[in-house]
C-alpha positions, 0 to 999 in steps of 0.5 A: 860575668860574676861567680854567681852568674856563671854558675847559675848559667851552667845550673840552667844549661846542665838542666836543660840538657840533662832533660833531653839526654834523659828524653833520648835515654827513654826514646833509645830505651824503647826502641832498644836500638843502639844499646852501646849508645844507650849506655854511653848517653845514660853516663853522660846523662846521668853525669848532667843529673848529677852535676846539675844540683851540685851546681846548685850547692855551688850557688848556695855556697857563694850566697850563704857562704856554706856547703849544704849538700843535704838540702839539694840532694836529701832534704825531701820534704812532704808538706813542703813550706812554700811553692819553691821547696815543692818545685825543688822537691819534685827534682829531688824525687826525679834524681832519685829515681834516676839513680835508683834506676841506674843503680838497678842497671849498673848493679844488675848482675850482682844479685840474682833478684836485681838481676831479674827485676832491674828493668822494672826498676829502670822503667823509674826513669819515665816517672823521673822524667815526669818529675823532672819535666814538673821541676823544669817548668815550674823553676826555670827562669828560661821556662816562659821563653818560646825556645824553652817552651818549643823544646819541652813540648818536643820533649813530652811528645818524644816520652809519650811516643816512647811510651806508647811504643814500650805498651804496644810491644809489651801487650800490656793492652792485651793482657789487661783484655785477658784480665778484664775477660776473665773478671767477666767470666767470674 
């Protein structure tokens, strides 16, 4: 096995593991169980989230003999020139949403505003999950395999369940009903 094949395998593996760990984070956060495990899993999940594009830096180095972390982490395009760049871009956006959510949770005690609003920023994990899902299903060479499709569907169902749990617990539906009732009265 060549170095290129090893890096490619590790990149695919870290991506598949990262999306699973993100799903577990969302599930654990929605159920508020085992906060210490949630925090430990968050560290592990973010390590895989960071490592996945870092392996793309290594992969590109092996092919082009140049190190370009800007392309991998920062080079977001608004109007991407082709489908591959667009799909990579979805992963970048997901990466930054997760990074913002992690920073907000980690440094929530550093500022009053952050301490009051870190949960709102932490919800970016849900959006990140869907950006990363779109990235994974459209870029992965494994995405046509039955095991990947089964895994992917399972992850989607877990996150949808978590969203439903969050919405029910937050009384969001009741708040919307009250707001609509006030609009009817006006």
